[in-house]
N, C-alpha and C positions, 0 to 999 in steps of 0.2 A: 361365707361362700358371697362374692360380687355377683351384682346383677347390673341387668342394663339399664340405665337410668331411662333410657326412652320406653323400655316398655312398663316402666310403674307408673299405675293412675294417681295421683293425687287428687282430682275433685271427687270430696266426700260421697255427694250422690251419687255417683259412678261407682263407686266403691261398693258402696251398698247394693245397687243393682246386680254388678258382677257377682257379691255374694249369695244374693237373691236367686240368680240363674245358676250358679253350682248349687246350692243348697236344692234347689227344684231336680237337679238334674238326679241328686244322690236319692232323693225321695222318689222320683219316679221311676229310677231303676231296682230301687228293692222293694217298692209296691209291687210290680209284676211279675217279683217274683213266688211272691205270699198270696196276692190278691184271689188269683186261679184255683187256688188249693180245695178251698171249699165250694167251688164250684164243678171241679171235677166228676161227683157224681150228676148234676143235671146234664152235664155235657156226654159222661158215659151214657145214660138214657139217651139223647136225643140222637147220637150215634147208631146205639145200640152195639157195643163195643164194651169189651172184659176191664177189669182194673188195669191189667198191664197195659194194654195199649192206648188205656187216656192217660197213667203216669206220666207218658212220654210228652205229654202238654209240658206238664211242670219240667221234667228233667231236661226238655229240647234246649229249654232257654237257660236255664243254671249253666248246662254242660256249655253249649256254643259261646255264652258272655265269658266264662272261666277262659275258656281257652282261648280266645279271638284278641283277649287286652294286649299280650305283647305286641301283638301285628298293629293294635287299632292306636297305642302305646306309641309307636315308631312313627306310624302313620301323621299322629301329630307334628313329630318333628321334623318331619318331610312336607306335610303341605300347608301344615300351621295350626295353630291351635283353634281357632276359630270357625274355620272350613271343618276341622275333624270334627266340633263340638256341631255345628250345624247340620251338618251332612249326619251325622250321628241319630239328632231328633227327627230329620226327616227321614231316615231308613224305618226307626222305631215307629212313626207316625205311621208310616205306610205300610208295615209289617202288622201294627193295630187292626187297620183297616183290612187288612188281609183277614186277620185271626175273625171276627168277629161275622166277614161276608163268607167265610169257609163256607163250603158244602159237604165238605170228608173230611175224617181223623185226619190223615195225610195231609191234605189241605194245609189244616188247623198247626201240627206239627213244623211244618216246613216254612210254614209263617212267624209261629213263634221263635225258630230259626233265627230269621229274618228280625226279629225284636231283638234276640240276644247279640246280634249283630251290632243294633243302633246302641242299646244299652253299655257295651262295653267301648264305643266311642266317646259316647257321651261322660261314664263317670272316668275314665283314664285322662282325658281332656279337661274336664273337672277338675280332677286333682292336680294336673299341670298347674292349671290357671293359676292358681289360686297364690305358689309362691312366686309367678311369673308377671304379675300384673298388679298382686298387694304391695304394700307398704311391710317391711319385717315386723312392726309393731302390731300389725291386725291379722298377722297369718294364722296364730291359732284359735283366732277369735272365728274367723272364718271356717276354719277346720271344727271345730266347737259346733258353730250352726250348721253345718253340712253332714257332721256325724248325727247330732240329732235328728237331723231334717230325714237321713237313711234309716235310725230306730226310729221314727215316726211311720215311714213306710211298712217296715217288717210287721209293726204292731198292728197298726188300724187295717191291714189288705184284709185277713181274714173277715173280721166284721162288717168291712165295707163289700167285699166279696159277695158273701152272703146277703146283705142287703139288695144289691142290686140284681143277683140271680133270683132271689126270693121276690121283687117289687116288679122286675123289668125281665130280662132272662138273663142267660152268661153271656150273649155277643156282646151285652153290655159292658161288660168288664173291661173289654177290649174297644168296643165304639169309642169309649168316654174319656180315651188317651187323644183322639184326633184333635175337637178343639184346644185341648189345653196341650199338644204339640206345637200347633201352629201359634199359641202363643208365647209359647216357650221359645219359639225358633223367630220371632218377631223380638221379644226382649234379646234375646241372643245378638242376632239383625243390630240392634241399637247401641248395646253397652258395651260389648266383649272387642278390643282394637282390634283392626282388619289387616290389611295391607304390609304395614310397617313390622309388626309382630309375627305376621305369615312369613313375610322374607328372611328376617333376622331367625328364624325357625327353619329355614330351609336352608341357608348357609349353606358352608360349604360340604354340609352331611347329609344337606335333602337331594343329594344327585343321585336318582334312583332307588330301587327299593329289592333288600335281597327275600326274591321269590323263594327260593330252595331253603332259606332259614324259616321263612314263615309257616312253611308246608309241613318242616319238620319240627319244629314246635307246635306245632296244633295237631299233629297226628299222633305226636308223643304224651303231650297233655291229656289231650282227649283218651288215650287207651289207658293212661295212668288214674284218670278222674273215673272214666268208664268203669274202669278196672275196682276202683274203690266204690264204688256204689253199687257193684253186683255182688260184691264179693262176701257179704253176708247172708245174700239170698241163695248162691248156686252156690256156695260153698270156698272157704280161701285156697283150698288144695284143688278147687277142680281146675281141669283142662283148659279150658274158656278164660277162668281168673288168671292163672298162671301165666297164658298165654298174653295175657293184654298186658301183663305187669314188664314179661319178657321183649314183648313189641314198644314198650313205655320206655325201657333202658336201653335198647337198639336205637332207638327213633332219638333220644334225646339227647346221647355221647354223639350219633353221629351230627346232631345240632351242636352240639359243642364245638366237635373237629371242623365242622365246615366254617361258625364263627371265627374262630380262632384263625382263618384261613381267609375268609371275605374281604376284599377291598370296601365294602358298603354293610357290614352287619347288620342285622336286624338288634342284635344290642352286641353296645361295645363292653366285652368281657371286663373291659379297667374297670367298669361302673365298681365289680364287685373287690375291687385292689382297698376301694373305700370300705373298711372295715365298720364305718359306724353307719354308712348305710345297710349294711350285709346284716349289722346286730338289729337295727333296726324292723328290718322286713323279716327276719328269723322271729325276734320276738313278737311281731304283727301275727305270724304263721299260729306261733304255738297259742296265744292269747285268743285265736279265732277259734281253733282247735278245740278251746274247752268252752268256749261261747256258744257253737253251734250242738255241742256235744249237751250240754247242759242244759240248752233250750230245747234239744230234744227229749231228753229223761225226764225233767220236772215236770210237767203235764203228765208223764204216766204216775210220777209219782205221789203227785194230791188227788189224781183221780183214784187210782188202786189204794194206795196205801193210807188215804186221808179221808176215801170215799166221798169225794165231791165230783158232782157234776159238770159239763162241762162248759155252763154259762157260770158257776161259781168258779172255775179254773179260771178263764177268762178275768173274771174281776179279782181273783188273786194276785194276777201277775200284772193288775194296773199298780200294782206299789213298786215293781221295777222299773215298768213306763217310766211313772211321773217322776222318781228320784232320777233315772238317766236324763231324762230332757231336760231336769234341771241342772244335773252336776256336769254334763257334757260342754256347752255352751261355756262353764265359768271355770273348767277345767282348762279349755280351751285360750282363755283371755290368760289364765294365770300361767299357760307355756307362752307365751309374747314376751313375759315379765323374767321365768327364770329358766334353766333348763329344761327342756323338757324330758330330758333322761332320767334325772331327780323324780318331776312326776308319776313317770311309767315304772320305774322300782317300786317306788312307795308305793303304786295302783298292784303291782302284779305279787310283791310281796303281801299286804291286805287281801288280795283275790287267793292267795294258797292257804294262808291263815281261814279265809272263810271258806274253803273248799274242807280242807281235814276237819275243821268246828263241824260244819254238815254231816259229814260221815258219820262222826261219832254222835251228834243228837237229832239226825235222822229216826232214828231208832224209839225216840220219847212219843208218849201219845200228845194230843193238840196241835193246832197248827203255831204254835207260838213259835217254836224255831225255823220251822217253812219260811215264816214270814220275815223273822229276823234274816234270815237267808239273802231271800231275794231283795230286800235293802242294802245288807250287805255286798252282795252279789253287784249291784247296779250302781253303786259308791264307787268301789272298786273299776268296775270299767269306766264306769262315765269318766273318769280320773285316767285311764290309760287311752281311750280310742284316740281321741281328736290331739292327745299330745304328740302321740306316736305318729301320728299322720304327721304332725305338724314338722316333727323332726326329721323323718325320713325325707318329706320333699325338701326342708331346706337343704339336707345334706348332699343334694343328687347335681351337678354341672348346671349350670344356666342353660346350655343348649343340650340339654339330654333331661328334659323335664320332663318331654312325653314319655319317652321310654321308661324312666325311673318310674313313673306313675305306673305303668306297665307291667312292671315287675314288682311294684308293692302289693297294685291290686291284685294280680296271678296268684302270688303269696298268700294273701289274707284269705282270696275265695279258695284257693287248696286246703287254707285252715278250715274252713266252712266244711269243704266235701270230706276231707280226712276225719273233722273231729266227730260226724255223725256216726260213720262207719265205725270210728275206733272205740266211743264209747258204748254205744249198742251191742257193741261184740263183746264188750267188758264184762258190762250186765248183763248178757245172755249166755255167758260162760258159767254162769252163776245159777241159771235154769236149767233144770228138766228139758229135753228136748220134744218137740211135735207139741207142747203145750202152752195155752195161752197166758198173756200174763195177768189175763181175768182171772181164769181157775186157779192157778198157784199163790193170787194175793188172797183168794176166797178159803184154799184150801190150807196152804201153808205159808203163810206170809212172810215168816220168818226167810226161808229161802229168799222171796224176791227181797225184801230187807238188803238181805246179804249183799245180793245183787247193787242195790243203789248204793251199801258202804264201799264196795268196790271199785264200781264207778268214779265215787267222788273225791276216796283216796287217788285215783290216777288222775285226778283233776286236780288235784292240789299238787301231784308231783310235775305235773303236763303247764300248771302256772309258777311254780317255783323256779321251771326252767324259763320261762319267759322274763321274770326277775333276773336269772343269771344275765341275760343277752343284754338287757337295758340298763343294768348294773356297767356291762364291757364298755358302754359307750363315754367313749373319753372325748368331748368338745370341749374347745377352747372356747370358755365363756365369753372373752370379748372379740373374740371373731366374730361365733355364731352372730350376736348381736347385735353388730358395727353396721 
């Protein structure tokens, strides 16, 4: 893929600061999707609302962020990555301030939506900035650092949220973002290229914005993700959930029809004629399905099947965190030297074997096989995420890296949403209705273990699908690394 030489940063110090800025964006986005969870009981008590209402403090951020990524990705191509990146931080910081000062639960939820929009702008512009401004020789390394930062955000979110809520108050999990956001804006203003890059981004494709396409994509994806989120609770055959899926099909079909006819589409559908980019995106979707599903189920496994308490489960998961934090950057650097698709395929066949093995060994006594699983899981995904990010963004056209980033991050975010719904459903199908997992673990543990076995077999099959899609990527090595 040819790149405009004028955009590439050659100064080593500036390259490092751009990488730090991008990694920090990934960290903050993921941190704010996890830090609030442990504070929900305190927020519920403060506003005197039930769990159903307070759950929207978490859901609103995730749903809005996921469903605006296509729009914010296109925005990066229209107004420039630097403007989108900095504006995203401003929106995110203002949203954080409003969250911390919210006088009621409704205002807090609205403010979280604003945070989600800012988070989407930050993430999509950060992903697009890596291949645009950094040389090919360090793109994988930059994605490795960013992926590690994102993982750290998810990992430390819960303990940090508990610490801040316990020693200060829930308000400060949002207010602490304000000085951090200001510092991030200052750094981005100094190190990310400005007018020249923005003018190039705008080009001939930056004239106007597809409002109709934006609306159809937003509401179509919102109906899909909300239906997936509510399916298990309300029943997959309930009129409301079925209606959401029908509405999603209608809206996304209308979006496709509109984009084919629009003079300035939100997405150039020709992007999907690049089969390699499509395969990388679908591989990311399936891999992230497994990642979120397994991360959702394994705490239940260790707590109810192995008898650990919450603190002990947290300590066990440090095995995963420690391995992933080491492997992620290394895999990113390796993907600068060999074709990333080879790493991704190896990682996913390893991940598939890991899931199938644990489906069998999860029935055994003791923690040994559980710890082996977490280390193996971290090794496999540490080898996959950075190289897959690397290859997806390398494969995107130079003048469409903003929207390509939006498409790719939307796919992986949808994978996270689908994964929890799908694997929780597979697990629950093995359990009797209206009986808690804790009671089943105490009275009929073999039924609960069967649920875990079925879920991990499904995870092995899904991960194998990610392997197949990674295997399908056929990129000319000489052209790819020239």
